[in-house]
C-alpha positions as CSV (number, residue, x, y, z in Angstrom):
1,M,56.7,-36.2,-80.7
2,T,54.6,-33.6,-79.1
3,M,51.9,-31.5,-80.1
4,K,51.0,-28.0,-78.9
5,S,48.4,-25.3,-79.8
6,S,48.7,-21.6,-78.7
7,H,46.9,-18.6,-78.9
8,I,47.9,-16.1,-81.6
9,I,47.6,-12.6,-80.2
10,R,47.7,-11.5,-76.8
11,I,45.1,-8.7,-76.2
12,L,46.0,-5.5,-74.1
13,V,42.7,-4.1,-72.5
14,F,43.1,-1.2,-70.0
15,T,40.0,-0.2,-68.3
16,A,41.1,1.1,-65.1
17,G,41.3,4.9,-64.6
18,I,38.6,5.7,-67.0
19,A,38.1,9.3,-67.6
20,M,35.0,11.3,-66.8
21,L,32.6,12.0,-69.8
22,S,31.1,15.5,-69.9
23,S,27.7,13.8,-68.6
24,C,29.7,12.3,-65.8
25,A,29.0,8.9,-66.7
26,R,31.6,6.3,-66.7
27,P,31.9,3.7,-69.7
28,L,32.1,0.2,-68.5
29,S,33.3,-3.2,-70.1
30,V,31.0,-6.1,-70.5
31,E,33.1,-9.2,-71.3
32,H,32.3,-12.8,-72.3
33,T,34.3,-15.8,-73.4
34,E,33.0,-19.0,-74.9
35,I,34.8,-21.8,-76.9
36,A,33.7,-22.3,-80.5
37,L,35.6,-23.8,-83.6
38,G,38.2,-25.3,-81.1
39,T,39.4,-22.0,-80.0
40,Y,38.0,-19.2,-77.4
41,V,35.8,-16.4,-78.6
42,K,36.1,-13.3,-76.4
43,T,33.8,-10.5,-76.7
44,I,34.2,-6.9,-75.1
45,V,31.5,-4.4,-75.5
46,V,32.2,-0.7,-74.0
47,T,29.0,0.9,-73.2
48,E,27.3,3.1,-70.4
49,K,25.8,1.7,-67.2
50,H,22.1,2.0,-68.2
51,S,23.0,-0.2,-71.4
52,R,24.7,-2.8,-69.4
53,H,21.7,-5.2,-69.5
54,N,21.2,-4.8,-73.2
55,A,24.8,-5.4,-73.9
56,Q,24.7,-8.6,-71.8
57,T,21.7,-9.8,-73.3
58,T,22.9,-9.0,-76.8
59,I,26.2,-10.9,-76.1
60,E,24.3,-14.0,-75.0
61,Q,22.1,-14.1,-78.4
62,L,25.5,-13.4,-80.2
63,Y,27.0,-16.7,-79.0
64,E,23.8,-18.7,-79.7
65,Q,24.0,-17.8,-83.2
66,L,27.8,-18.3,-83.3
67,F,27.2,-22.0,-82.0
68,T,24.9,-22.5,-84.7
69,F,27.3,-21.2,-87.5
70,E,30.1,-23.4,-85.9
71,G,28.0,-26.4,-86.6
72,V,27.7,-25.2,-90.3
73,F,31.3,-24.4,-90.9
74,D,33.2,-27.2,-89.3
75,Y,33.6,-30.3,-91.3
76,R,34.2,-32.3,-88.2
77,N,30.4,-31.7,-87.6
78,E,29.1,-35.0,-89.1
79,Y,25.4,-33.7,-89.3
80,G,26.9,-30.5,-90.5
81,A,26.3,-28.8,-94.0
82,L,29.9,-28.8,-95.1
83,N,30.2,-32.4,-94.1
84,R,27.4,-33.4,-96.4
85,F,28.8,-31.4,-99.0
86,N,32.0,-33.1,-98.6
87,E,30.5,-36.4,-98.8
88,G,28.7,-35.6,-101.9
89,D,29.2,-33.4,-104.8
90,I,26.5,-30.6,-105.0
91,L,25.7,-27.8,-102.5
92,L,22.4,-25.6,-103.3
93,R,22.3,-22.2,-101.9
94,S,18.8,-23.4,-100.6
95,D,20.7,-26.0,-98.6
96,H,22.3,-23.4,-96.5
97,D,22.9,-19.9,-97.7
98,A,25.7,-18.8,-95.1
99,L,28.0,-22.0,-96.0
100,F,27.4,-21.3,-99.7
101,N,28.2,-17.5,-99.3
102,L,31.5,-18.8,-97.3
103,I,32.5,-21.0,-100.1
104,S,32.0,-18.5,-102.6
105,E,34.2,-15.9,-100.3
106,S,36.9,-18.6,-100.1
107,M,36.9,-19.1,-104.0
108,E,37.5,-15.4,-104.3
109,Y,40.4,-15.4,-101.9
110,A,41.8,-18.3,-103.8
111,E,41.9,-16.7,-106.9
112,L,43.3,-13.4,-105.3
113,T,46.2,-15.5,-103.8
114,D,46.9,-17.8,-106.8
115,G,45.9,-20.9,-104.9
116,Y,48.0,-20.4,-101.9
117,F,44.6,-20.2,-99.8
118,D,42.9,-23.0,-101.0
119,P,39.9,-24.2,-99.3
120,S,40.3,-28.0,-100.7
121,I,43.2,-28.5,-98.5
122,L,41.5,-31.3,-96.2
123,P,43.0,-34.3,-98.0
124,L,46.4,-33.1,-97.0
125,M,45.2,-32.1,-93.6
126,R,44.1,-35.5,-93.0
127,I,47.5,-37.4,-94.1
128,W,49.3,-35.3,-91.7
129,G,46.9,-36.0,-89.0
130,F,46.0,-32.4,-88.4
131,D,42.4,-33.3,-88.7
132,G,42.6,-35.2,-85.4
133,N,45.1,-35.9,-82.3
134,A,47.9,-37.9,-84.1
135,P,49.9,-35.7,-86.4
136,H,52.6,-37.1,-88.0
137,I,54.9,-37.0,-91.2
138,P,53.4,-38.7,-94.1
139,D,55.3,-41.0,-96.5
140,P,56.4,-38.8,-99.3
141,E,54.7,-41.0,-101.8
142,V,51.5,-40.5,-100.0
143,I,51.8,-36.6,-100.0
144,A,52.6,-36.8,-103.8
145,E,49.5,-38.8,-104.4
146,T,47.2,-36.6,-102.1
147,V,48.6,-33.2,-103.3
148,V,47.1,-33.7,-106.6
149,L,43.6,-33.9,-105.0
150,V,43.9,-30.2,-103.7
151,D,42.8,-27.9,-106.5
152,Y,40.2,-25.1,-105.7
153,T,39.7,-24.5,-109.6
154,R,37.9,-27.9,-109.8
155,L,35.0,-26.5,-107.9
156,S,32.2,-25.0,-110.0
157,I,30.2,-22.1,-108.9
158,D,27.2,-20.4,-110.2
159,T,24.2,-18.2,-108.6
160,D,22.7,-21.2,-106.7
161,R,24.9,-24.1,-107.2
162,I,28.3,-25.1,-106.3
163,S,29.7,-28.6,-107.5
164,K,33.0,-30.6,-107.0
165,P,34.5,-34.0,-107.8
166,A,33.4,-36.5,-105.2
167,T,36.9,-36.9,-103.9
168,M,37.3,-33.4,-103.1
169,E,37.1,-32.5,-99.4
170,L,36.7,-28.7,-98.0
171,D,38.3,-27.5,-94.9
172,L,37.3,-23.8,-94.2
173,G,39.4,-23.5,-91.2
174,G,41.4,-21.1,-92.9
175,I,38.6,-18.5,-93.2
176,A,35.6,-19.7,-90.8
177,K,37.2,-18.1,-87.6
178,G,37.3,-14.9,-89.3
179,K,33.8,-15.2,-90.8
180,I,32.6,-15.9,-87.0
181,V,34.1,-12.6,-86.0
182,D,32.5,-10.9,-88.9
183,I,29.1,-12.2,-87.7
184,A,29.7,-11.3,-84.4
185,C,30.6,-7.8,-85.2
186,G,27.4,-7.5,-87.4
187,I,25.0,-8.6,-84.5
188,L,26.9,-6.2,-82.2
189,R,26.4,-3.2,-84.6
190,N,22.6,-4.1,-85.4
191,A,22.0,-3.8,-81.6
192,G,23.5,-0.3,-81.7
193,F,26.8,-1.1,-80.1
194,T,30.0,0.8,-81.5
195,D,32.6,0.4,-79.2
196,F,33.5,-3.4,-79.0
197,L,36.3,-5.9,-79.4
198,V,35.9,-9.6,-81.0
199,D,38.6,-12.2,-80.6
200,A,38.4,-15.7,-82.2
201,G,41.5,-17.3,-81.1
202,G,43.8,-14.3,-82.6
203,D,41.4,-13.4,-85.6
204,I,40.4,-10.0,-84.0
205,F,38.2,-7.0,-84.7
206,V,38.4,-3.9,-82.9
207,S,35.5,-1.1,-83.2
208,G,35.4,2.4,-81.9
209,R,37.2,3.0,-78.4
210,N,38.1,1.0,-75.4
211,G,37.2,1.7,-72.0
212,E,39.5,4.7,-71.8
213,R,38.1,6.1,-74.8
214,K,41.0,5.6,-76.8
215,K,42.0,3.3,-79.7
216,W,42.4,-0.3,-78.6
217,R,45.7,-1.8,-78.0
218,V,46.5,-5.3,-79.3
219,A,50.0,-6.9,-78.8
220,I,51.5,-9.2,-81.6
221,Q,53.1,-12.3,-80.0
222,D,56.6,-12.9,-80.3
223,P,56.4,-16.2,-82.2
224,Q,59.2,-17.9,-80.2
225,H,58.4,-16.8,-76.7
226,R,55.1,-17.0,-75.5
227,D,55.3,-14.7,-72.7
228,T,56.8,-11.6,-74.7
229,Y,55.6,-9.7,-77.8
230,S,56.9,-8.1,-80.9
231,G,55.1,-4.9,-81.0
232,I,51.8,-3.2,-79.9
233,L,49.2,-1.9,-82.4
234,E,46.9,0.8,-81.4
235,K,44.0,0.5,-84.0
236,S,40.3,1.1,-84.5
237,D,37.4,-0.1,-86.8
238,C,39.7,-2.9,-88.4
239,A,40.5,-6.4,-88.2
240,I,43.7,-7.7,-87.1
241,V,44.6,-11.5,-87.9
242,T,47.8,-13.5,-87.2
243,S,48.8,-16.8,-88.4
244,G,51.8,-18.6,-86.9
245,N,53.6,-21.9,-87.0
246,Y,53.2,-21.9,-83.3
247,E,49.5,-21.8,-83.3
248,N,49.0,-25.6,-84.1
249,F,52.1,-27.9,-84.6
250,F,54.1,-31.0,-83.7
251,M,57.8,-31.8,-83.3
252,S,59.7,-34.6,-84.6
253,E,63.4,-35.2,-84.1
254,G,63.8,-31.4,-83.1
255,K,61.9,-30.1,-86.2
256,R,58.7,-27.9,-85.8
257,Y,55.9,-29.1,-88.3
258,S,53.0,-26.5,-88.8
259,H,49.6,-27.2,-89.9
260,L,49.9,-24.6,-92.4
261,L,50.7,-26.7,-95.4
262,N,51.6,-25.6,-99.0
263,P,48.9,-26.7,-101.0
264,F,51.3,-26.9,-104.0
265,T,53.9,-28.8,-102.2
266,G,52.0,-30.6,-99.6
267,Y,54.8,-29.7,-97.0
268,P,54.8,-27.1,-94.1
269,D,57.9,-25.7,-95.9
270,S,57.7,-21.9,-95.2
271,D,60.2,-19.8,-93.4
272,I,57.8,-17.5,-92.0
273,L,57.0,-17.6,-88.0
274,S,54.1,-15.5,-88.0
275,V,52.1,-13.2,-90.5
276,T,49.6,-10.4,-89.2
277,I,47.3,-8.7,-91.5
278,I,45.1,-5.5,-91.1
279,A,41.8,-5.8,-93.0
280,D,38.4,-4.2,-93.2
281,E,37.0,-7.8,-92.6
282,A,38.2,-10.7,-90.4
283,A,37.4,-13.3,-92.9
284,F,39.2,-11.6,-95.7
285,G,42.5,-11.1,-93.2
286,D,42.2,-14.9,-92.2
287,A,42.4,-16.0,-95.7
288,V,45.4,-13.8,-96.5
289,A,47.3,-14.4,-93.5
290,T,47.0,-18.1,-94.6
291,A,48.1,-17.6,-97.9
292,V,50.9,-15.2,-97.2
293,F,52.4,-18.0,-94.5
294,T,52.5,-20.6,-97.2
295,M,54.1,-18.4,-99.8
296,G,57.2,-17.8,-97.8
297,S,58.5,-14.5,-96.6
298,S,59.9,-13.2,-99.9
299,A,56.9,-14.0,-102.2
300,G,54.5,-13.1,-99.5
301,Y,55.8,-9.7,-98.6
302,G,55.8,-9.0,-102.5
303,F,52.2,-10.0,-102.6
304,L,51.2,-7.6,-99.8
305,I,53.0,-4.6,-101.5
306,D,51.6,-5.6,-105.1
307,S,48.1,-6.0,-103.4
308,G,48.1,-2.8,-101.3
309,I,47.4,-5.2,-98.0
310,E,48.8,-3.9,-94.5
311,G,50.8,-6.8,-93.3
312,Y,53.9,-7.7,-90.8
313,I,56.0,-10.9,-91.4
314,I,58.3,-12.5,-88.9
315,Y,60.6,-15.1,-90.5
316,G,63.7,-17.0,-90.1
317,E,65.8,-18.1,-87.1
318,Q,66.9,-14.7,-86.3
319,Q,63.3,-13.3,-86.6
320,Q,63.9,-10.9,-89.4
321,T,60.9,-8.7,-90.2
322,H,58.9,-7.2,-93.2
323,S,56.2,-4.6,-92.4
324,T,54.4,-2.8,-95.2
325,P,54.7,1.1,-95.2
326,R,51.4,1.8,-93.2
327,F,51.3,-1.2,-90.8
328,W,52.2,0.5,-87.6
329,D,50.2,3.8,-88.3
């Protein structure tokens, strides 16, 4: 049995041969990468030479804030607000406004996806061992006993209070990386930057133009061949989020078991290899990508079409694909 974790999307950033602007000023890229929420968070800001110091300072401040939110959104942080809520049954908005809002968003996306995205998935993650370093196949009876604990509808929310059964535990991993990206984008915009890329382990937002004053180019990784890709998107001012069965998995007797568990069956039983979503916000794309993956290729594609969400699904042993009408535009 082996375990592997891999990045989801390869970023193609071309900054050589930058065209001269009318002011004869050359844009430059200020880049920085740190680890947060168990993955890399990469920031690229395209700006003019005179704004370089401001960009560097803003990025430093950005990561300081992201590390703070990481501690709040990660249930593994024993002193964090989410862990305290998991151990209890009530979260007040006054306890932590950002966590309160993220759980509220999670509830909205759970409703939108008919529960295929479910923030109460943690009990299943635990029995499969995906919350630690020893993933394994649980006994079917244990899965049957645990799956009944996963049900977002048992969360109760009003203006200033969220309550849950004491046995319910939340894992916001299906949305937290996207929210980290959205927070980072807000910090950059507030500082006056309009041309940037933020990538949290494959949850990406691209804004404005790259160093060549063109749309950003993002390559979608081939889910079965790490060093190749399935296609290249040229996009601006949108989130691009991918979930794949190569992201976090283990092998047992030649079969791959992904961490993307179906909240209704308790198993990683999807035929999808990867799904990429284009959205206005990374948190939304993150939740939808997770949900579509667990739905499977047919139901997942139908959901995208019915919901008017742009997406690209790779599925099956022969890597068949579904793409919505405007995904590649």
